[in-house]
Backbone as a printed PyTorch tensor [residue, N CA C, xyz], in Angstrom:
tensor([[[  4.8760, -14.2880,  -4.4740],
         [  3.5960, -13.1770,  -4.9800],
         [  4.6220, -12.0550,  -5.2030]],

        [[  5.1120, -12.2810,  -6.5570],
         [  6.0490, -10.8870,  -6.6070],
         [  5.0520,  -9.8580,  -7.2370]],

        [[  5.0710,  -8.6310,  -7.2540],
         [  4.4260,  -7.7770,  -7.9290],
         [  4.8900,  -7.1020,  -9.2460]],

        [[  4.2310,  -7.3000, -10.4740],
         [  4.9870,  -6.8970, -11.9820],
         [  4.8610,  -5.3920, -11.8610]],

        [[  5.3280,  -4.8740, -12.5740],
         [  5.1770,  -3.6880, -13.1500],
         [  3.7420,  -2.9520, -13.3900]],

        [[  2.8080,  -3.5470, -14.0630],
         [  1.2120,  -3.2310, -14.5440],
         [  0.9320,  -3.4170, -13.2120]],

        [[  0.8620,  -4.2950, -12.3640],
         [  0.1780,  -4.1260, -10.7310],
         [  0.6060,  -2.8720,  -9.9690]],

        [[  1.6690,  -2.8100,  -9.9260],
         [  2.2620,  -1.4470,  -9.1530],
         [  1.5250,   0.0340,  -9.9750]],

        [[  1.6100,  -0.1710, -11.1340],
         [  0.8370,   0.6930, -12.1350],
         [ -0.4960,   0.9620, -11.4950]],

        [[ -1.0550,   0.1620, -11.5300],
         [ -2.5260,  -0.0420, -11.0350],
         [ -2.7520,   0.4320,  -9.5730]],

        [[ -1.9330,  -0.2200,  -8.8310],
         [ -1.7060,   0.4000,  -7.2390],
         [ -1.7090,   1.8540,  -7.2550]],

        [[ -0.6180,   2.6870,  -8.0170],
         [ -0.5560,   3.5110,  -7.5110],
         [ -1.2870,   4.5700,  -8.3000]],

        [[ -2.0610,   4.2580,  -9.6830],
         [ -3.3720,   4.6360, -10.4210],
         [ -4.1700,   5.1290,  -9.5080]],

        [[ -4.9620,   3.7630,  -8.8380],
         [ -6.1600,   4.0400,  -8.0890],
         [ -5.6160,   4.7830,  -6.5800]],

        [[ -4.7310,   4.5920,  -5.8460],
         [ -4.3410,   5.0950,  -4.6750],
         [ -4.5970,   7.0870,  -5.2010]],

        [[ -3.7720,   7.4250,  -6.4310],
         [ -3.5860,   9.0100,  -6.6610],
         [ -5.3170,   9.0610,  -6.9250]],

        [[ -6.1130,   8.3090,  -7.5480],
         [ -7.5760,   8.7120,  -7.6280],
         [ -8.3730,   8.6840,  -6.3510]],

        [[ -7.6470,   8.4400,  -5.2500],
         [ -8.3870,   8.4460,  -4.0680],
         [ -7.9260,   9.6420,  -3.3330]],

        [[ -6.7280,  10.0630,  -3.5630],
         [ -6.2210,  11.4150,  -3.2120],
         [ -4.7920,  10.8710,  -2.0530]],

        [[ -4.3990,  10.1650,  -2.5380],
         [ -2.9560,   9.6340,  -1.9900],
         [ -2.0660,  10.3010,  -2.1460]],

        [[ -1.1720,  10.8960,  -1.1360],
         [ -0.0980,  11.8240,  -1.6700],
         [  1.1670,  11.1420,  -1.2620]],

        [[  1.3020,  10.1370,  -0.6480],
         [  2.3370,   9.0960,  -0.3030],
         [  1.9280,   7.6830,   0.0920]],

        [[  2.4350,   7.1060,  -0.4160],
         [  2.0680,   5.3920,  -0.4230],
         [  3.2330,   4.5630,  -0.6330]],

        [[  4.0260,   3.8740,   0.3980],
         [  4.6850,   2.7670,   0.7800],
         [  4.4960,   1.1860,   0.8070]],

        [[  4.6180,   0.2850,  -0.3500],
         [  4.8950,  -1.0560,   0.1370],
         [  5.9960,  -1.1600,   1.1650]],

        [[  5.4950,  -2.0700,   1.9690],
         [  6.3610,  -2.8020,   3.4620],
         [  6.0040,  -4.1440,   3.5130]],

        [[  6.6760,  -4.6320,   4.4910],
         [  6.6190,  -6.2330,   4.7930],
         [  7.4720,  -7.0530,   3.9490]],

        [[  6.5490,  -7.9350,   3.7330],
         [  7.0240,  -9.4350,   2.9410],
         [  7.1410,  -8.9450,   1.7420]],

        [[  6.4910,  -8.5460,   1.2550],
         [  6.3920,  -7.9320,  -0.1110],
         [  7.5220,  -7.1490,  -0.7470]],

        [[  8.1980,  -6.4350,   0.3830],
         [  9.7460,  -5.8660,  -0.1070],
         [ 10.7970,  -6.9650,   0.4580]],

        [[ 10.2610,  -7.4080,   1.2720],
         [ 11.7040,  -8.1100,   2.0030],
         [ 11.5390,  -9.5770,   1.2500]],

        [[ 10.7950, -10.4660,   0.9890],
         [ 10.7630, -11.5530,   0.5490],
         [  9.6560, -11.8270,  -0.5600]],

        [[  9.7760, -10.8570,  -1.5990],
         [  8.6760, -10.9540,  -2.2390],
         [  7.9330, -12.1670,  -3.2140]],

        [[  8.8230, -13.2060,  -3.4260],
         [  8.9390, -14.4480,  -4.1310],
         [  7.8820, -15.0890,  -2.8410]],

        [[  7.5930, -15.2520,  -1.7160],
         [  7.2080, -16.1780,  -0.9350],
         [  5.9540, -15.4320,  -0.2900]],

        [[  5.5170, -14.2780,  -0.2340],
         [  4.7220, -12.8620,   0.4530],
         [  3.3610, -13.8710,   0.0510]],

        [[  2.6980, -13.4080,   0.9570],
         [  1.0790, -13.8500,   0.5820],
         [  0.5110, -13.1030,   0.4850]],

        [[  0.4260, -11.5740,   0.8550],
         [ -0.4660, -10.4440,   0.6860],
         [  0.7100,  -9.2390,   0.7130]],

        [[  0.0730,  -8.1610,   0.3180],
         [  0.2860,  -6.8030,   0.1370],
         [  0.1470,  -6.0340,   1.3050]],

        [[  0.9760,  -5.4930,   2.0580],
         [  0.8970,  -4.5540,   2.9730],
         [  1.4190,  -2.9960,   2.4980]],

        [[  0.4160,  -2.1370,   2.3190],
         [  0.5780,  -0.8750,   2.1160],
         [ -0.0040,   0.0690,   2.6230]],

        [[  0.9490,   1.4080,   3.2460],
         [  0.9990,   2.4960,   3.9650],
         [  0.5090,   3.5390,   3.3320]],

        [[ -0.5490,   4.6360,   3.1790],
         [ -0.7590,   5.3630,   2.4080],
         [ -0.8070,   7.1180,   3.4260]],

        [[ -1.2710,   7.8920,   2.6850],
         [ -1.3170,   9.3250,   3.4250],
         [ -2.2210,   9.8150,   2.5800]],

        [[ -3.1310,  11.0210,   2.8500],
         [ -3.8350,  11.9400,   2.0950],
         [ -4.8840,  11.3600,   1.7870]],

        [[ -5.7820,   9.9740,   1.9830],
         [ -6.9360,   9.2060,   1.7360],
         [ -7.4590,   9.4460,   3.0660]],

        [[ -8.5680,  10.2070,   3.2740],
         [ -9.2940,  10.6740,   4.5880],
         [-10.4760,   9.4670,   5.0970]],

        [[-10.5460,   8.8130,   6.2170],
         [-11.7530,   8.2320,   7.0000],
         [-12.0340,   6.9880,   6.0540]],

        [[-13.3910,   6.6520,   5.6210],
         [-13.3830,   5.7600,   5.0620],
         [-13.3290,   5.3610,   3.5190]],

        [[-12.8780,   6.4960,   3.2630],
         [-12.2360,   6.6340,   1.7010],
         [-10.9540,   5.3860,   1.4640]],

        [[-10.2330,   5.3540,   2.8310],
         [ -9.0350,   4.6940,   2.8460],
         [ -9.3840,   3.1320,   2.8360]],

        [[-10.7990,   2.8760,   3.6010],
         [-11.3560,   1.4370,   3.6290],
         [-11.6680,   1.1140,   2.1490]],

        [[-12.2080,   1.9670,   1.4350],
         [-12.7390,   1.8060,   0.2590],
         [-11.5910,   1.1950,  -0.9280]],

        [[-10.9050,   2.2320,  -0.3860],
         [ -9.7040,   2.2730,  -1.5630],
         [ -8.9220,   0.4140,  -1.2130]],

        [[ -8.9340,   0.3410,   0.0030],
         [ -8.4910,  -1.1560,   0.2860],
         [ -9.0890,  -2.2130,  -0.3700]],

        [[-10.3010,  -2.1330,  -0.3230],
         [-11.2780,  -2.8450,  -0.9640],
         [-11.4210,  -3.1860,  -2.4750]],

        [[-11.5300,  -1.8250,  -3.1270],
         [-11.0330,  -1.7440,  -4.4300],
         [ -9.7050,  -2.4030,  -4.9810]],

        [[ -8.5520,  -2.0800,  -4.1030],
         [ -7.1020,  -2.3700,  -4.4130],
         [ -7.2090,  -4.1580,  -4.2960]],

        [[ -7.6680,  -4.5720,  -3.2710],
         [ -7.7470,  -6.1060,  -2.8530],
         [ -8.3280,  -6.6000,  -4.1520]],

        [[ -9.6890,  -6.2150,  -4.5500],
         [-10.8130,  -6.4750,  -5.7730],
         [ -9.8560,  -6.6980,  -7.1650]],

        [[ -9.3460,  -5.7190,  -7.5710],
         [ -8.7560,  -5.0910,  -8.6210],
         [ -7.3090,  -5.8950,  -8.7570]],

        [[ -6.7040,  -6.5910,  -7.7330],
         [ -5.3620,  -7.5060,  -7.7970],
         [ -5.2600,  -8.8850,  -7.6200]],

        [[ -6.7300,  -8.7720,  -6.8750],
         [ -6.9720, -10.3680,  -6.1770],
         [ -6.0200, -10.8860,  -5.4660]],

        [[ -5.3870, -10.3970,  -4.5330],
         [ -4.4380, -10.6630,  -3.8660],
         [ -5.3470, -10.0660,  -2.1470]],

        [[ -4.7210, -10.6360,  -1.1910],
         [ -5.0140, -10.3110,   0.2780],
         [ -4.3500,  -8.9800,   0.3060]],

        [[ -4.8570,  -8.2150,   1.2450],
         [ -4.1890,  -6.7490,   1.2760],
         [ -4.4780,  -5.9460,   2.5940]],

        [[ -3.5240,  -5.2190,   3.1450],
         [ -3.5930,  -4.5430,   4.3040],
         [ -3.4030,  -3.5000,   3.9210]],

        [[ -3.9350,  -2.1130,   4.2440],
         [ -3.6960,  -0.9510,   3.8770],
         [ -3.6040,  -0.2320,   5.4740]],

        [[ -3.1340,   0.5610,   5.6540],
         [ -2.6430,   1.2840,   6.7870],
         [ -2.6180,   3.2030,   6.6290]],

        [[ -2.7900,   3.9560,   7.3660],
         [ -2.6520,   4.9800,   7.0930],
         [ -1.5930,   5.8560,   7.9490]],

        [[ -0.7060,   6.2280,   7.3230],
         [  0.4590,   7.0590,   7.7930],
         [  0.3820,   7.9880,   8.4780]],

        [[ -0.8320,   8.7710,   8.7990],
         [ -0.9210,   9.6720,   9.6730],
         [ -2.1070,   9.5720,  10.8930]],

        [[ -1.9770,   9.4370,  11.8800],
         [ -0.7270,  10.5350,  12.6490],
         [  0.3260,   9.2490,  12.7590]],

        [[  1.3750,  10.2100,  12.5400],
         [  2.8790,   9.3730,  12.6430],
         [  3.3250,   8.8170,  14.0020]],

        [[  4.0170,   7.7430,  14.0690],
         [  3.9280,   6.6550,  15.1380],
         [  5.2080,   6.3250,  14.5530]],

        [[  5.7310,   5.3190,  15.9360],
         [  7.0640,   4.6820,  15.7030],
         [  6.5790,   3.7510,  14.4240]],

        [[  5.6920,   2.9850,  14.3260],
         [  5.6070,   1.9500,  13.4340],
         [  5.4470,   2.4890,  12.0000]],

        [[  4.9450,   3.6840,  11.6500],
         [  4.8100,   4.4610,  10.5500],
         [  6.4700,   4.9350,   9.8070]],

        [[  7.0080,   5.5280,  10.8420],
         [  8.5160,   5.7730,  10.9000],
         [  9.3110,   4.7060,  10.4170]],

        [[  9.2860,   3.6340,  10.6380],
         [  9.9290,   2.2780,  10.3640],
         [  9.1580,   1.9610,   8.8010]],

        [[  7.9070,   1.8460,   8.5520],
         [  7.8410,   2.0580,   7.2390],
         [  8.3920,   2.8690,   6.1180]],

        [[  8.3100,   4.1270,   6.5970],
         [  8.9500,   4.8990,   6.1370],
         [ 10.4470,   4.5310,   5.8780]],

        [[ 11.0810,   4.0380,   6.7060],
         [ 12.3770,   3.9160,   6.6940],
         [ 12.8460,   2.5430,   5.6930]],

        [[ 11.9080,   1.6720,   6.2200],
         [ 12.3050,   0.1870,   5.5160],
         [ 11.3280,  -0.0630,   4.1530]],

        [[ 10.2980,   0.5240,   4.0780],
         [  9.1710,   0.7060,   2.7920],
         [ 10.0020,   0.7410,   1.5300]],

        [[  9.2340,   0.4340,   0.6940],
         [  9.3660,   0.9180,  -0.9360],
         [  8.6680,   2.0250,  -1.2580]],

        [[  9.0860,   3.3890,  -1.3610],
         [  8.0970,   4.3490,  -1.9120],
         [  7.1760,   4.0420,  -2.9610]],

        [[  6.5060,   4.0280,  -3.4480],
         [  5.5490,   4.0160,  -4.1630],
         [  5.0770,   5.4810,  -5.1850]],

        [[  4.3670,   6.2990,  -4.2720],
         [  4.1760,   7.8440,  -4.3270],
         [  5.0280,   8.5920,  -3.6690]]])
């Protein structure tokens, strides 16, 4: 499941519309995009329930399973995402 440029544009546009200030793609979609079964995203700047609304909207628009996690508060996991992930915003 490789993501094309149009889909990346949709992801970043929607994320920004919800207030995202940082957004990273991580996991199998970065490591092995052709065999990835879902998208793993991490974002900052989207408060509370809006994060879940964004996740649902992205999943619906892209028609792919999606996990969206917050980058704040910073943890070892989020630091790993920032080091190994692909920065989209």
